[in-house]
N, C-alpha and C positions, 0 to 999 in steps of 0.2 A: 143728773148724773151725780154718782157719789165720788168722793175724793179717792176711794179704793178702786173705782172703775178707772178713773184717769190714770192712776199708778199703774194698773194692769195694762193699760193701752200703752204707756210709755214703754214698759219693759218688751211689750211684744214689738213695738216699732223698732226698739233697739236691736232685738234679736233679728228681725227682719233685714235690718240694714247690714247687719253682720254677715248674714247668709249671702246677701247680694253681692256684699264686697268679696266675700270668699268665692263666689260663682265668677265673678269679674276677674279676680286674680288667676282661677283655674283656666277661664277661656282666654285670658291674655297669654298665659303660659302656652297653651295649646296653639294659639296663633304663632308665637315665636318658635316653637319647636316643630310645627307642622304635623304633630301626633296628638292622637286623643288622649294619651296618658304615658305614664313612665314604667307601668308594669303590664305584664300580660293580662292581669285580672281587669284593667281598664278596658280591654278590647272586647270583652264579652265572651259569647259562645264561639267566635271564630278564632280563639287563641290558638287552639291545637293546630289549625292549618297555618297559621302564622308562625308557629315555631317550627313546623316541618319544613315550610319554604325558607325560612331563615337559615336552618341548617343546609339546605340544598345550595343556596347561594354562597355560605361558607366554604362548602366544598368545592364549588365551581371556582371560587377565588384561590383556593390551594392549587387546583389544577391549573389555573391561569398562570400562577407563579412558576409552576414546573415547564409550562408550555414556553413562557418567555425565556428561560434558560435553554430549553432545547432547541428553540428557534435560533438563539444565538450560536449554539454549537453547530447545527445543521446548516446555517447560511455559511458560516466559516469554513466547514468541511467542503461545501459545494464549491466554494471560490477556489479553495486550495486544489480539489480535484480537478477542477476546470484548467488550472494553471499546469498542474502536473500532465494532463493530457496534451496541452500546448508543448510542454517540454518533451513529452514522448514524440511528437510529430517534428519538433526542431531537432531532436537527437537523431532521427533517421536521416536528415539532411547533413547533420555534423558528421555521422559516420559514412563518409562519402569515400567509396573505394577508388574513385578516380581523381582524388585530390591530395596526392602525396607530395606535400610541399613542406620541407623542414625548415624551422626557423632557427635563429642563433642559439635559442635555448636547448635545442636538440629534439624538440618536440615539433610535431606537425601543426599546421595552423588549425587543423581539425580537431586535434586534442586540445587545443587552447580553448576552442569553442565549447567542446565536451566538458571541459573542467568547469567553466562558469555555469553550464546547465547543471552539472552535478551539485555544484555548491548551492545553487538555487533550490535544487530538489530536496537536499538535505535540510535546508532552512525551513522549506515548507512542511516537511515531515515533523519538524519540531514546533508546529503552530500550537500555541497555548491560548485558552480563552479562560481567564479567572481560575487558574490553577488546574484546568483540565486540559491534557494534551490530546488533541483530537486524533492523533495517529498512534496513540499509545494504549489503546484499550482503556482499562480503568486503573491499572496498576502503577502507571507512570507518575513519578513525584518530581521528575527532572526530564530534560530532553531525552526522549526515547531513542533518538538515533544519535550515533557518535558523530564527530565532526569529520569533515572531508580528509583532514590531515591525518587523524587517528585511523580512520579506515584504511587509507592507502599505506601508511608508513609505520602504524603501531607505535608502540613505545618501549621503554626498557623491560616492562613486565610481560606484554603480549605482542604478537606478530600481526602485521597487517597485511593487505591483499598483495602487495609487491613481494614480500617474503614468500606467502603461500603460493603465488604464481611461479617464483623462481624454483621452488622446491618441485612443483608439478613439472616444470619444463625439464629440469634434470632427470626426474624418474621417466619421463616419456622419451627424451632424446638419447638418454644413455651416455656413457662416457665418450664414446666415438661420435656423438651427434647425429646417428643414423636411425634413430627410432627403435633402439633395442633390436635391430635386425642387423645381422653381419653377413657380408659378402665374403666368402672365402677366396683364397688365392687359387690358381689353377692347379690341378693335379693331371699331369700328361704323361701318357705311355708312348713309348717309341718302338718302331719296328728295329730290327738290327740296322742300326744307322742313324741318321739325323731325322728321319721322317717320322712325324707323329702319327700314331694310330687312332688315338682318341684323347680328349681333353674335357676336364669335368670340373665345375666349380658348384658351390653350395650357398644357398641363401637360408639363413636359419634365424629363428627367434632365439633371444638369449635365455629364456626361462618361462616358468609357468606363471603368469601374472597378467593384469589387465593393462599393463602400461605399454606404450609404444605401439608400433604397428603389429597386426596380425596378418599372417600370410594367408589369404582366403582361397585364391585360386591361380593357376597358371595354365594358360592355353597356348599350345604351340602349333604354329603352321609351318615350321622351319624343317626342311628336308634335312636328313642325316644328323638330326637332333633328338635326343631321347629326354624326355622330363619325367622324373620320378617325384611324387608327392604334388602338393601337400596332402597330408594324410588326416587332416582335421584334428591332429593331436594338439597338446599343448605341453612343452613348447613344439612347434612345428617347423619343418624345413622342406626344401625341394632341392633336388640335384637336376643340373642341366648338363648333359654330356654331348659333346660333338664328336661324331665318327666320321664326318666328312664336312663338305662345304654346303650351306644352304644356296637356294637360288635368290637372286636379286628380287626385292619387292616382297619376299615372304616375312611373315611377322610372327611374334610372340607377344603375348599379353599376360601382365602380372596384375593382380588385384590385392591390394592390401586394405585392411579395415582400420578405423580409427577408434581410439578410445573415447568414453569409458565403456560404451556398450558394444562397440565393434559392429555396428549396424551400418555406418556410412562408409563408402567404398571409395578408394582412391585407386584409379584405373590407369596403368602405364603400358604403352604399346611401343614396340621396338621393331623397327623395319631394316632388314638387310639392305644395304645400299653401297654406292661406290665411294661415297664421302659422308661425313657427319655435319653437313652444312644445316640440315634440318633437325629440329629437336626430335630425340627418340630414334634417330638413324644410327645404326651401327656399321662400320666398314667392314666388308668382306675381305679379309687379308690374303696374303700368299698362301697359306695353308690353314688348316682347320685350327691349329693352336692359336694363331695370330687372330683368327676370326672369333675364337672363343674369348680370347683376351678382351678384344674390342667390345664384345656384347657384355662381358663381365664388368668392364669399366663403365659403360653406358649405364648398365643398369645400377651399379653402385652409386654413380654420381646422380642419378634421376631420384634414387631412393633418399640420399642425403639432401637434395634439394626439396623434396616434399617434407621430409622431416624437419627441415629449418623453415618452412612456410606453412604448408597445411596442418602438419602434425603439431606444430608449435601453437598455432591459432586453436586448435582443438584442445590443446593442453591448457590453454589460457581460459578457455570457455569452462572447461571441467573444474578448473581451480577455483574460478569465480563463482561457479554454481555450488561448489562445497562451501566456500566462504560465506555466501549470502543466504544459503537454504537453511534457515533456522525456525521457521514457522512451527508452532506447537511444540516447541522445545528440542527441535531437531539439533543434533550436535554437528558443527563443522567437522569434516574428516580431513586429516593431515596425512602427508607421505610419511611412512615409517622409516625414518632415518635419523641422522646421517649414518653411512652415506646415502645420498638420494639417487645417484645415478645407477645403483644397482638394486634399488628397493623393489620389493614385491608385494607390498600390501599397504593398506590404509589403517590409520588408527584415529580414535577419538581426539579431537584437539580443543575442545571447549575451554580448557583451562590455560592454553597457550595461545589462542587466538583472540583477536579483537571482538568483543561482542558489539557488532554494529548496530543491533537493536536490543534495547533493553526495556521495552514496555512490557505489557501483559502478553504472556507467551504460553499459557497453558493448552493442553490438548484440547481441541475443539473442532467440530465440522462446520461451525458458523460463528466467525468472528463478530458478526452483527451483535450477538447476544452479550458481548463485552460491556456494553453501555445500554441501558434502557431507562425509560421515563414512564411513570404512570400518568396518563393525560385524561383519564376518565375512570369511571368506577370499575368497567370491565374491559379496559383498553391500556395495554402497555405496548410501546413502541421501542424497537431496537435500533441502535445506530452506532455500534462500535466499529472501528476501523483500525487495523494494525498495519504499521509501515512495512512489516515483513510479510504480508500477503504477496502471493505469487505475482500479480500484475504490477504492484508497487516495486517489489523486490527486484523484478526483471529490469526495470527502468534504472534503478540505481546500480544494479550489477552490470549491465551493458555499459553505462557510462564510466564507472569505476574501473573496469577491465581495459577499456580502451584508453583511459588516462593513464593507467598504471604501466600500459604496455611500453616496450622500448624499441623504437625504430631509428634511434640515433645514429646508427652506422651509415644510414642513407645509400646503402647498396641496392643493387637489383634484388637480391634476396630479401632485404628489409622491406622493399616496396612490395614485393609479393606476400611476403607475411603481413604487412598492413592491409593489403586488398582482401586477403583471405579472412583476417580477424574482424575487419570491419564488416564483412558480408555476413559472417557468423553471428556477430553481436546485433545486427540489424534484424536478424531472425527472432532474437528476443523481443525486440520493440514491436515487431508485427509478424506474429508466427503465421507461417503459410497455411491457408485454408481458414483462417479466422476473419469473420467479417468486420469485427469492432474489437478494439482493445479491451483488456480486462478492467483497466482504470475506468472506462466509460460504463462498464458493467457496475462497478462500486458505485460510481456516481448516480446510476439509475437506482440502485437500491436507497441511497441517501435521499434522492428526489421524490421517490414513492413515499418513504417515511415523512419527509418534509410536508408533502401534500396532505397526508393523513393528519399531521400535527395541525396544519392551517385550517382544514375542513372541521377538525374537532373543536378548535378555537373559536371559528364561526359559529358553530353550534352552541357553544358555551355562551357566547355573547348574546345570542338570541334567547336562549333559556333563562339566562341571568335577567335579561330585560324583562322577560315575562314574569318571572318570580318576583322581581323588585317591584314591578307594576301592581301586582296583586297584594304584595305586602304594603305597599304605599295605600292601597284602597282600604285595606283592613285597619292600618295603624293611622292612616291620615286623616285630615279633616278638610271639610269644604271651607276654604279660607274666606270666601265671599260671604257665605252664609254665617260663619263665625264673626266676621267683622260687623255684619249687621246685628248679630245677637249682642255682641260687645256694645255697640252704639245705643241699642235699645235698653240694655243694663245701665249704661252710664246715665241715660235720660231718667229711667226709673229711680236710680239712686239719688240723682240730683233732685228730683221731685219729692223723694221720701225724705231727704235732708231737710228740705224746706217745710214739710208738714211736720216732721219730728221737731224741727227748731221751734215752730209756733206752739206746739203742744208743750214742749219742754219750758217754754218762757210763761205759760199760764201760771197764775197764782190764785188763790181763794177769792180775792177781791176782784179780779178779772172775771172769774166765773160767776161770781154773784151779780 
């Protein structure tokens, strides 16, 4: 062998050692990273599939972030709605028409319970999750529902529910407190001498408006009594004329309707009797004038009693309905006054009345669309809820109207007013003919959305696992095989180093 050949061999061996060292470094890096390389070019012809799957995983992770937030919102909503439904059930028990017990504060013990439930309901409706008010649509940047005190009492700038209820009571009861219906004094004609020949009184509405009672019908079975009207006019009236004495046991019936739509009827029946021991009995007197006066007084007293109880309760329900009905931008209606006891119309009161709900309130047929989340490429879920939706509004309305009512007189009339109002407001909490509450309907919408989100999340987890597994197969390495290759390389390098060392230590004298 020539010296030039030895030199060439040494250069070759050096190059081979370098290449093996580079390969060892590369495989050691692959073993540490668990991947075949650092660029898509290292993958080979499967790099396009790898890129597509990586993009899908990235999209799924974005959807998963949205789902995490949505689940938090939905779980919070579900808990709040469940408690609101419990409050509705508890409120039905609190508005007990058979539990009129006044406390030292002037409120009934049932009002005290209702106040606690109202305060809790308001707090629930102001539930906030990381800046999102779950009952405020999407526009709420602060509590969407006013405090209980502001709702009931207002402030220096706007009126609360108590003021609105007072104005409606004045408008419906009228100055005389008889429901805007007046019973006139008797007009009696006499024969020559002191004997009356006929005696007439009139029951009349005080004007053309929707406030107070409306005279619907008068049905008379009284002998010697002529009834004229009502004529279905507005204002309407009825004349009751005695031309003689009725027989004992004969009856006359008067029907009045209640505001605001005058579809609910109050029926009063009066019976000719020898005494007035029974409610509705009027005494047949010594002559027709005395009998007419007795019937007139009995009717007037009964109308006033119903005005202070049944009509007053209907007025409170009407006032609270106008105060709380603000969904989709509806404006609360106020009595056009003062004076209120002679008012004949309503007017918009948005600027002068407490805005009890200040969240998103645009016109819509579906408040669920207020809040949405994109949880998959072609799947968007909606789960907006507004505190002024009818089922929730009616819960707050019923409790607030009951708390705001004044039964502090403690009289029999106050108790009857209490009984009627509590029964009316219970109708808001559980409308007749409705199988389940509207709150449950909202909760069902949310539960369906929550299930959709959870099922989508499960699908994302499965798909992501599949994609990640395939990516791992493409980009990953067989660590056991790689470890064996590294060990083999280390052995080869070690042997090569020894061989190279021997060759590098050769000189011409050794060769010769």
